[in-house]
PDB file of N, CA, C and O in Angstrom, chain B, residues numbered from 101:
ATOM      1  N   LEU B 101     -32.274  11.698   7.014  1.00  0.00           N
ATOM      2  CA  LEU B 101     -33.688  12.032   6.974  1.00  0.00           C
ATOM      3  C   LEU B 101     -33.939  13.526   7.027  1.00  0.00           C
ATOM      4  O   LEU B 101     -35.066  13.977   6.826  1.00  0.00           O
ATOM      5  N   LEU B 102     -32.908  14.286   7.293  1.00  0.00           N
ATOM      6  CA  LEU B 102     -33.095  15.735   7.399  1.00  0.00           C
ATOM      7  C   LEU B 102     -32.699  16.453   6.113  1.00  0.00           C
ATOM      8  O   LEU B 102     -32.249  17.598   6.152  1.00  0.00           O
ATOM      9  N   TYR B 103     -32.866  15.786   4.976  1.00  0.00           N
ATOM     10  CA  TYR B 103     -32.594  16.423   3.700  1.00  0.00           C
ATOM     11  C   TYR B 103     -33.700  17.425   3.376  1.00  0.00           C
ATOM     12  O   TYR B 103     -34.805  17.346   3.914  1.00  0.00           O
ATOM     13  N   LYS B 104     -33.386  18.356   2.498  1.00  0.00           N
ATOM     14  CA  LYS B 104     -34.407  19.265   2.001  1.00  0.00           C
ATOM     15  C   LYS B 104     -35.445  18.435   1.246  1.00  0.00           C
ATOM     16  O   LYS B 104     -35.110  17.385   0.698  1.00  0.00           O
ATOM     17  N   PRO B 105     -36.694  18.887   1.209  1.00  0.00           N
ATOM     18  CA  PRO B 105     -37.729  18.112   0.511  1.00  0.00           C
ATOM     19  C   PRO B 105     -37.378  17.763  -0.932  1.00  0.00           C
ATOM     20  O   PRO B 105     -37.646  16.646  -1.374  1.00  0.00           O
ATOM     21  N   ILE B 106     -36.787  18.693  -1.670  1.00  0.00           N
ATOM     22  CA  ILE B 106     -36.431  18.416  -3.065  1.00  0.00           C
ATOM     23  C   ILE B 106     -35.345  17.357  -3.134  1.00  0.00           C
ATOM     24  O   ILE B 106     -35.360  16.516  -4.032  1.00  0.00           O
ATOM     25  N   ASP B 107     -34.399  17.385  -2.196  1.00  0.00           N
ATOM     26  CA  ASP B 107     -33.364  16.355  -2.162  1.00  0.00           C
ATOM     27  C   ASP B 107     -33.983  14.983  -1.934  1.00  0.00           C
ATOM     28  O   ASP B 107     -33.538  13.992  -2.513  1.00  0.00           O
ATOM     29  N   ARG B 108     -35.010  14.927  -1.091  1.00  0.00           N
ATOM     30  CA  ARG B 108     -35.684  13.649  -0.839  1.00  0.00           C
ATOM     31  C   ARG B 108     -36.365  13.147  -2.100  1.00  0.00           C
ATOM     32  O   ARG B 108     -36.305  11.955  -2.402  1.00  0.00           O
ATOM     33  N   VAL B 109     -37.013  14.037  -2.842  1.00  0.00           N
ATOM     34  CA  VAL B 109     -37.675  13.631  -4.087  1.00  0.00           C
ATOM     35  C   VAL B 109     -36.639  13.146  -5.091  1.00  0.00           C
ATOM     36  O   VAL B 109     -36.848  12.142  -5.771  1.00  0.00           O
ATOM     37  N   THR B 110     -35.531  13.854  -5.182  1.00  0.00           N
ATOM     38  CA  THR B 110     -34.474  13.456  -6.106  1.00  0.00           C
ATOM     39  C   THR B 110     -33.930  12.086  -5.733  1.00  0.00           C
ATOM     40  O   THR B 110     -33.765  11.228  -6.599  1.00  0.00           O
ATOM     41  N   ARG B 111     -33.652  11.875  -4.459  1.00  0.00           N
ATOM     42  CA  ARG B 111     -33.142  10.581  -4.007  1.00  0.00           C
ATOM     43  C   ARG B 111     -34.172   9.481  -4.208  1.00  0.00           C
ATOM     44  O   ARG B 111     -33.825   8.371  -4.613  1.00  0.00           O
ATOM     45  N   SER B 112     -35.422   9.775  -3.931  1.00  0.00           N
ATOM     46  CA  SER B 112     -36.486   8.784  -4.140  1.00  0.00           C
ATOM     47  C   SER B 112     -36.593   8.408  -5.610  1.00  0.00           C
ATOM     48  O   SER B 112     -36.818   7.243  -5.940  1.00  0.00           O
ATOM     49  N   THR B 113     -36.432   9.385  -6.493  1.00  0.00           N
ATOM     50  CA  THR B 113     -36.476   9.118  -7.925  1.00  0.00           C
ATOM     51  C   THR B 113     -35.349   8.177  -8.318  1.00  0.00           C
ATOM     52  O   THR B 113     -35.554   7.256  -9.109  1.00  0.00           O
ATOM     53  N   LEU B 114     -34.166   8.400  -7.774  1.00  0.00           N
ATOM     54  CA  LEU B 114     -33.037   7.513  -8.070  1.00  0.00           C
ATOM     55  C   LEU B 114     -33.286   6.103  -7.543  1.00  0.00           C
ATOM     56  O   LEU B 114     -32.948   5.124  -8.208  1.00  0.00           O
ATOM     57  N   VAL B 115     -33.868   5.997  -6.369  1.00  0.00           N
ATOM     58  CA  VAL B 115     -34.182   4.685  -5.787  1.00  0.00           C
ATOM     59  C   VAL B 115     -35.225   3.974  -6.645  1.00  0.00           C
ATOM     60  O   VAL B 115     -35.091   2.784  -6.929  1.00  0.00           O
ATOM     61  N   LEU B 116     -36.259   4.701  -7.056  1.00  0.00           N
ATOM     62  CA  LEU B 116     -37.284   4.106  -7.917  1.00  0.00           C
ATOM     63  C   LEU B 116     -36.684   3.621  -9.231  1.00  0.00           C
ATOM     64  O   LEU B 116     -37.051   2.558  -9.732  1.00  0.00           O
ATOM     65  N   HIS B 117     -35.776   4.390  -9.778  1.00  0.00           N
ATOM     66  CA  HIS B 117     -35.119   4.003 -11.030  1.00  0.00           C
ATOM     67  C   HIS B 117     -34.342   2.699 -10.839  1.00  0.00           C
ATOM     68  O   HIS B 117     -34.428   1.797 -11.671  1.00  0.00           O
ATOM     69  N   ASP B 118     -33.594   2.602  -9.755  1.00  0.00           N
ATOM     70  CA  ASP B 118     -32.841   1.378  -9.469  1.00  0.00           C
ATOM     71  C   ASP B 118     -33.769   0.198  -9.198  1.00  0.00           C
ATOM     72  O   ASP B 118     -33.519  -0.912  -9.669  1.00  0.00           O
ATOM     73  N   LEU B 119     -34.837   0.435  -8.444  1.00  0.00           N
ATOM     74  CA  LEU B 119     -35.801  -0.640  -8.182  1.00  0.00           C
ATOM     75  C   LEU B 119     -36.404  -1.167  -9.481  1.00  0.00           C
ATOM     76  O   LEU B 119     -36.524  -2.377  -9.675  1.00  0.00           O
ATOM     77  N   LEU B 120     -36.775  -0.260 -10.352  1.00  0.00           N
ATOM     78  CA  LEU B 120     -37.373  -0.657 -11.624  1.00  0.00           C
ATOM     79  C   LEU B 120     -36.379  -1.443 -12.465  1.00  0.00           C
ATOM     80  O   LEU B 120     -36.741  -2.413 -13.130  1.00  0.00           O
ATOM     81  N   LYS B 121     -35.123  -1.013 -12.429  1.00  0.00           N
ATOM     82  CA  LYS B 121     -34.090  -1.688 -13.209  1.00  0.00           C
ATOM     83  C   LYS B 121     -33.889  -3.140 -12.740  1.00  0.00           C
ATOM     84  O   LYS B 121     -33.562  -4.018 -13.539  1.00  0.00           O
ATOM     85  N   HIS B 122     -34.088  -3.377 -11.443  1.00  0.00           N
ATOM     86  CA  HIS B 122     -33.846  -4.704 -10.875  1.00  0.00           C
ATOM     87  C   HIS B 122     -35.127  -5.517 -10.658  1.00  0.00           C
ATOM     88  O   HIS B 122     -35.076  -6.616 -10.105  1.00  0.00           O
ATOM     89  N   THR B 123     -36.267  -4.986 -11.088  1.00  0.00           N
ATOM     90  CA  THR B 123     -37.537  -5.690 -10.948  1.00  0.00           C
ATOM     91  C   THR B 123     -37.885  -6.353 -12.278  1.00  0.00           C
ATOM     92  O   THR B 123     -37.889  -5.692 -13.317  1.00  0.00           O
ATOM     93  N   PRO B 124     -38.174  -7.648 -12.253  1.00  0.00           N
ATOM     94  CA  PRO B 124     -38.566  -8.312 -13.503  1.00  0.00           C
ATOM     95  C   PRO B 124     -39.826  -7.674 -14.097  1.00  0.00           C
ATOM     96  O   PRO B 124     -40.738  -7.291 -13.364  1.00  0.00           O
ATOM     97  N   SER B 125     -39.869  -7.564 -15.396  1.00  0.00           N
ATOM     98  CA  SER B 125     -41.002  -6.887 -16.044  1.00  0.00           C
ATOM     99  C   SER B 125     -42.312  -7.635 -15.840  1.00  0.00           C
ATOM    100  O   SER B 125     -43.377  -7.041 -16.007  1.00  0.00           O
ATOM    101  N   ASP B 126     -42.273  -8.919 -15.485  1.00  0.00           N
ATOM    102  CA  ASP B 126     -43.510  -9.667 -15.249  1.00  0.00           C
ATOM    103  C   ASP B 126     -43.952  -9.624 -13.778  1.00  0.00           C
ATOM    104  O   ASP B 126     -44.951 -10.244 -13.412  1.00  0.00           O
ATOM    105  N   HIS B 127     -43.210  -8.896 -12.944  1.00  0.00           N
ATOM    106  CA  HIS B 127     -43.575  -8.764 -11.528  1.00  0.00           C
ATOM    107  C   HIS B 127     -44.820  -7.882 -11.411  1.00  0.00           C
ATOM    108  O   HIS B 127     -44.947  -6.897 -12.139  1.00  0.00           O
ATOM    109  N   PRO B 128     -45.743  -8.225 -10.499  1.00  0.00           N
ATOM    110  CA  PRO B 128     -46.971  -7.426 -10.369  1.00  0.00           C
ATOM    111  C   PRO B 128     -46.736  -5.954 -10.012  1.00  0.00           C
ATOM    112  O   PRO B 128     -47.569  -5.107 -10.333  1.00  0.00           O
ATOM    113  N   ASP B 129     -45.638  -5.646  -9.366  1.00  0.00           N
ATOM    114  CA  ASP B 129     -45.359  -4.255  -8.976  1.00  0.00           C
ATOM    115  C   ASP B 129     -44.669  -3.447 -10.066  1.00  0.00           C
ATOM    116  O   ASP B 129     -44.524  -2.232  -9.929  1.00  0.00           O
ATOM    117  N   TYR B 130     -44.247  -4.088 -11.136  1.00  0.00           N
ATOM    118  CA  TYR B 130     -43.501  -3.396 -12.185  1.00  0.00           C
ATOM    119  C   TYR B 130     -44.268  -2.192 -12.747  1.00  0.00           C
ATOM    120  O   TYR B 130     -43.697  -1.104 -12.828  1.00  0.00           O
ATOM    121  N   PRO B 131     -45.548  -2.348 -13.139  1.00  0.00           N
ATOM    122  CA  PRO B 131     -46.284  -1.173 -13.663  1.00  0.00           C
ATOM    123  C   PRO B 131     -46.433  -0.056 -12.628  1.00  0.00           C
ATOM    124  O   PRO B 131     -46.410   1.127 -12.969  1.00  0.00           O
ATOM    125  N   LEU B 132     -46.586  -0.450 -11.361  1.00  0.00           N
ATOM    126  CA  LEU B 132     -46.703   0.572 -10.315  1.00  0.00           C
ATOM    127  C   LEU B 132     -45.397   1.338 -10.140  1.00  0.00           C
ATOM    128  O   LEU B 132     -45.409   2.551  -9.931  1.00  0.00           O
ATOM    129  N   LEU B 133     -44.276   0.633 -10.226  1.00  0.00           N
ATOM    130  CA  LEU B 133     -42.974   1.301 -10.146  1.00  0.00           C
ATOM    131  C   LEU B 133     -42.780   2.240 -11.332  1.00  0.00           C
ATOM    132  O   LEU B 133     -42.250   3.340 -11.176  1.00  0.00           O
ATOM    133  N   GLN B 134     -43.208   1.806 -12.516  1.00  0.00           N
ATOM    134  CA  GLN B 134     -43.108   2.668 -13.698  1.00  0.00           C
ATOM    135  C   GLN B 134     -43.907   3.954 -13.491  1.00  0.00           C
ATOM    136  O   GLN B 134     -43.426   5.049 -13.785  1.00  0.00           O
ATOM    137  N   ASP B 135     -45.125   3.808 -12.986  1.00  0.00           N
ATOM    138  CA  ASP B 135     -45.965   4.987 -12.744  1.00  0.00           C
ATOM    139  C   ASP B 135     -45.336   5.907 -11.698  1.00  0.00           C
ATOM    140  O   ASP B 135     -45.291   7.124 -11.883  1.00  0.00           O
ATOM    141  N   ALA B 136     -44.854   5.327 -10.604  1.00  0.00           N
ATOM    142  CA  ALA B 136     -44.244   6.135  -9.546  1.00  0.00           C
ATOM    143  C   ALA B 136     -43.015   6.878 -10.069  1.00  0.00           C
ATOM    144  O   ALA B 136     -42.817   8.052  -9.753  1.00  0.00           O
ATOM    145  N   LEU B 137     -42.195   6.199 -10.863  1.00  0.00           N
ATOM    146  CA  LEU B 137     -41.001   6.836 -11.424  1.00  0.00           C
ATOM    147  C   LEU B 137     -41.399   7.954 -12.382  1.00  0.00           C
ATOM    148  O   LEU B 137     -40.804   9.032 -12.359  1.00  0.00           O
ATOM    149  N   ARG B 138     -42.389   7.707 -13.213  1.00  0.00           N
ATOM    150  CA  ARG B 138     -42.840   8.729 -14.163  1.00  0.00           C
ATOM    151  C   ARG B 138     -43.364   9.963 -13.419  1.00  0.00           C
ATOM    152  O   ARG B 138     -43.043  11.094 -13.785  1.00  0.00           O
ATOM    153  N   ILE B 139     -44.161   9.743 -12.387  1.00  0.00           N
ATOM    154  CA  ILE B 139     -44.712  10.856 -11.603  1.00  0.00           C
ATOM    155  C   ILE B 139     -43.591  11.646 -10.937  1.00  0.00           C
ATOM    156  O   ILE B 139     -43.597  12.877 -10.955  1.00  0.00           O
ATOM    157  N   SER B 140     -42.634  10.941 -10.354  1.00  0.00           N
ATOM    158  CA  SER B 140     -41.515  11.603  -9.679  1.00  0.00           C
ATOM    159  C   SER B 140     -40.672  12.405 -10.661  1.00  0.00           C
ATOM    160  O   SER B 140     -40.281  13.536 -10.370  1.00  0.00           O
ATOM    161  N   GLN B 141     -40.390  11.817 -11.828  1.00  0.00           N
ATOM    162  CA  GLN B 141     -39.598  12.527 -12.836  1.00  0.00           C
ATOM    163  C   GLN B 141     -40.343  13.753 -13.359  1.00  0.00           C
ATOM    164  O   GLN B 141     -39.742  14.808 -13.563  1.00  0.00           O
ATOM    165  N   ASN B 142     -41.649  13.615 -13.575  1.00  0.00           N
ATOM    166  CA  ASN B 142     -42.440  14.763 -14.042  1.00  0.00           C
ATOM    167  C   ASN B 142     -42.453  15.879 -13.006  1.00  0.00           C
ATOM    168  O   ASN B 142     -42.384  17.059 -13.351  1.00  0.00           O
ATOM    169  N   PHE B 143     -42.542  15.499 -11.734  1.00  0.00           N
ATOM    170  CA  PHE B 143     -42.519  16.489 -10.668  1.00  0.00           C
ATOM    171  C   PHE B 143     -41.193  17.251 -10.671  1.00  0.00           C
ATOM    172  O   PHE B 143     -41.177  18.479 -10.581  1.00  0.00           O
ATOM    173  N   LEU B 144     -40.079  16.516 -10.774  1.00  0.00           N
ATOM    174  CA  LEU B 144     -38.769  17.171 -10.800  1.00  0.00           C
ATOM    175  C   LEU B 144     -38.617  18.052 -12.035  1.00  0.00           C
ATOM    176  O   LEU B 144     -38.042  19.138 -11.959  1.00  0.00           O
ATOM    177  N   SER B 145     -39.128  17.588 -13.170  1.00  0.00           N
ATOM    178  CA  SER B 145     -39.059  18.397 -14.391  1.00  0.00           C
ATOM    179  C   SER B 145     -39.846  19.690 -14.241  1.00  0.00           C
ATOM    180  O   SER B 145     -39.404  20.749 -14.687  1.00  0.00           O
ATOM    181  N   SER B 146     -41.021  19.602 -13.607  1.00  0.00           N
ATOM    182  CA  SER B 146     -41.825  20.813 -13.438  1.00  0.00           C
ATOM    183  C   SER B 146     -41.132  21.808 -12.515  1.00  0.00           C
ATOM    184  O   SER B 146     -41.240  23.018 -12.710  1.00  0.00           O
ATOM    185  N   ILE B 147     -40.425  21.304 -11.517  1.00  0.00           N
ATOM    186  CA  ILE B 147     -39.676  22.196 -10.627  1.00  0.00           C
ATOM    187  C   ILE B 147     -38.569  22.887 -11.405  1.00  0.00           C
ATOM    188  O   ILE B 147     -38.369  24.093 -11.267  1.00  0.00           O
ATOM    189  N   ASN B 148     -37.852  22.129 -12.220  1.00  0.00           N
ATOM    190  CA  ASN B 148     -36.766  22.712 -13.013  1.00  0.00           C
ATOM    191  C   ASN B 148     -37.289  23.768 -13.976  1.00  0.00           C
ATOM    192  O   ASN B 148     -36.631  24.787 -14.191  1.00  0.00           O
ATOM    193  N   GLU B 149     -38.464  23.540 -14.558  1.00  0.00           N
ATOM    194  CA  GLU B 149     -39.040  24.518 -15.484  1.00  0.00           C
ATOM    195  C   GLU B 149     -39.504  25.774 -14.758  1.00  0.00           C
ATOM    196  O   GLU B 149     -39.472  26.868 -15.321  1.00  0.00           O
ATOM    197  N   ASP B 150     -39.939  25.617 -13.504  1.00  0.00           N
ATOM    198  CA  ASP B 150     -40.444  26.761 -12.746  1.00  0.00           C
ATOM    199  C   ASP B 150     -39.336  27.660 -12.218  1.00  0.00           C
ATOM    200  O   ASP B 150     -39.593  28.810 -11.861  1.00  0.00           O
ATOM    201  N   ILE B 151     -38.120  27.159 -12.162  1.00  0.00           N
ATOM    202  CA  ILE B 151     -37.019  27.959 -11.625  1.00  0.00           C
ATOM    203  C   ILE B 151     -36.591  28.974 -12.675  1.00  0.00           C
ATOM    204  O   ILE B 151     -36.189  28.616 -13.782  1.00  0.00           O
ATOM    205  N   ASP B 152     -36.682  30.222 -12.314  1.00  0.00           N
ATOM    206  CA  ASP B 152     -36.284  31.317 -13.194  1.00  0.00           C
ATOM    207  C   ASP B 152     -34.926  31.814 -12.714  1.00  0.00           C
ATOM    208  O   ASP B 152     -34.811  32.275 -11.579  1.00  0.00           O
ATOM    209  N   PRO B 153     -33.898  31.730 -13.554  1.00  0.00           N
ATOM    210  CA  PRO B 153     -32.564  32.159 -13.113  1.00  0.00           C
ATOM    211  C   PRO B 153     -32.520  33.585 -12.585  1.00  0.00           C
ATOM    212  O   PRO B 153     -31.703  33.893 -11.718  1.00  0.00           O
ATOM    213  N   ARG B 154     -33.380  34.457 -13.090  1.00  0.00           N
ATOM    214  CA  ARG B 154     -33.385  35.841 -12.610  1.00  0.00           C
ATOM    215  C   ARG B 154     -33.899  35.933 -11.190  1.00  0.00           C
ATOM    216  O   ARG B 154     -33.530  36.844 -10.449  1.00  0.00           O
ATOM    217  N   ARG B 155     -34.770  34.969 -10.797  1.00  0.00           N
ATOM    218  CA  ARG B 155     -35.295  34.975  -9.435  1.00  0.00           C
ATOM    219  C   ARG B 155     -34.242  34.571  -8.423  1.00  0.00           C
ATOM    220  O   ARG B 155     -34.284  35.013  -7.275  1.00  0.00           O
ATOM    221  N   THR B 156     -33.292  33.729  -8.837  1.00  0.00           N
ATOM    222  CA  THR B 156     -32.297  33.247  -7.894  1.00  0.00           C
ATOM    223  C   THR B 156     -31.036  34.106  -7.902  1.00  0.00           C
ATOM    224  O   THR B 156     -30.121  33.872  -7.113  1.00  0.00           O
ATOM    225  N   ALA B 157     -30.984  35.092  -8.783  1.00  0.00           N
ATOM    226  CA  ALA B 157     -29.824  35.974  -8.817  1.00  0.00           C
ATOM    227  C   ALA B 157     -29.897  36.947  -7.647  1.00  0.00           C
ATOM    228  O   ALA B 157     -30.952  37.510  -7.354  1.00  0.00           O
ATOM    229  N   VAL B 158     -28.769  37.132  -6.991  1.00  0.00           N
ATOM    230  CA  VAL B 158     -28.705  38.012  -5.832  1.00  0.00           C
ATOM    231  C   VAL B 158     -27.535  38.972  -6.036  1.00  0.00           C
ATOM    232  O   VAL B 158     -26.457  38.572  -6.476  1.00  0.00           O
ATOM    233  N   THR B 159     -27.759  40.221  -5.714  1.00  0.00           N
ATOM    234  CA  THR B 159     -26.681  41.200  -5.815  1.00  0.00           C
ATOM    235  C   THR B 159     -25.877  41.183  -4.523  1.00  0.00           C
ATOM    236  O   THR B 159     -26.428  41.320  -3.430  1.00  0.00           O
ATOM    237  N   THR B 160     -24.568  41.014  -4.664  1.00  0.00           N
ATOM    238  CA  THR B 160     -23.691  40.998  -3.500  1.00  0.00           C
ATOM    239  C   THR B 160     -23.425  42.435  -3.062  1.00  0.00           C
ATOM    240  O   THR B 160     -23.726  43.377  -3.795  1.00  0.00           O
ATOM    241  N   PRO B 161     -22.856  42.605  -1.857  1.00  0.00           N
ATOM    242  CA  PRO B 161     -22.583  43.979  -1.389  1.00  0.00           C
ATOM    243  C   PRO B 161     -21.697  44.776  -2.333  1.00  0.00           C
ATOM    244  O   PRO B 161     -21.776  46.004  -2.345  1.00  0.00           O
ATOM    245  N   LYS B 162     -20.857  44.117  -3.124  1.00  0.00           N
ATOM    246  CA  LYS B 162     -19.979  44.842  -4.057  1.00  0.00           C
ATOM    247  C   LYS B 162     -20.677  45.127  -5.384  1.00  0.00           C
ATOM    248  O   LYS B 162     -20.068  45.671  -6.306  1.00  0.00           O
ATOM    249  N   GLY B 163     -21.958  44.760  -5.479  1.00  0.00           N
ATOM    250  CA  GLY B 163     -22.698  45.013  -6.714  1.00  0.00           C
ATOM    251  C   GLY B 163     -22.569  43.923  -7.731  1.00  0.00           C
ATOM    252  O   GLY B 163     -23.064  44.065  -8.849  1.00  0.00           O
ATOM    253  N   GLU B 164     -21.909  42.820  -7.379  1.00  0.00           N
ATOM    254  CA  GLU B 164     -21.774  41.718  -8.308  1.00  0.00           C
ATOM    255  C   GLU B 164     -23.018  40.835  -8.206  1.00  0.00           C
ATOM    256  O   GLU B 164     -23.661  40.773  -7.158  1.00  0.00           O
ATOM    257  N   VAL B 165     -23.343  40.165  -9.287  1.00  0.00           N
ATOM    258  CA  VAL B 165     -24.479  39.261  -9.282  1.00  0.00           C
ATOM    259  C   VAL B 165     -23.964  37.844  -9.127  1.00  0.00           C
ATOM    260  O   VAL B 165     -23.083  37.404  -9.866  1.00  0.00           O
ATOM    261  N   SER B 166     -24.528  37.130  -8.149  1.00  0.00           N
ATOM    262  CA  SER B 166     -24.138  35.722  -7.976  1.00  0.00           C
ATOM    263  C   SER B 166     -25.381  34.867  -8.027  1.00  0.00           C
ATOM    264  O   SER B 166     -26.471  35.324  -7.683  1.00  0.00           O
ATOM    265  N   GLN B 167     -25.229  33.639  -8.452  1.00  0.00           N
ATOM    266  CA  GLN B 167     -26.347  32.707  -8.513  1.00  0.00           C
ATOM    267  C   GLN B 167     -26.417  31.933  -7.204  1.00  0.00           C
ATOM    268  O   GLN B 167     -25.417  31.390  -6.735  1.00  0.00           O
ATOM    269  N   GLN B 168     -27.598  31.888  -6.628  1.00  0.00           N
ATOM    270  CA  GLN B 168     -27.801  31.132  -5.389  1.00  0.00           C
ATOM    271  C   GLN B 168     -28.312  29.748  -5.750  1.00  0.00           C
ATOM    272  O   GLN B 168     -29.248  29.615  -6.538  1.00  0.00           O
ATOM    273  N   GLY B 169     -27.696  28.706  -5.172  1.00  0.00           N
ATOM    274  CA  GLY B 169     -28.179  27.346  -5.391  1.00  0.00           C
ATOM    275  C   GLY B 169     -29.387  27.091  -4.528  1.00  0.00           C
ATOM    276  O   GLY B 169     -29.563  27.708  -3.477  1.00  0.00           O
ATOM    277  N   GLY B 170     -30.240  26.151  -4.992  1.00  0.00           N
ATOM    278  CA  GLY B 170     -31.432  25.928  -4.223  1.00  0.00           C
ATOM    279  C   GLY B 170     -31.612  24.592  -3.758  1.00  0.00           C
ATOM    280  O   GLY B 170     -32.603  24.299  -3.089  1.00  0.00           O
TER     281      GLY B 170
END
């Protein structure tokens, strides 16, 4: 439960995907799961688009540039 917020969204997206895969298409919750999965995927996509590689680049003490994971 102490994951970073983005990790929680990513994991929730995977859970929603699995739930949808195992839910019959005629189940009353199927459209709601589709919507939730679509919203979660769009949110993750928007985060990926907002990440600018130049913003995460950090100069090390030796003057080298390294990429920081987020």
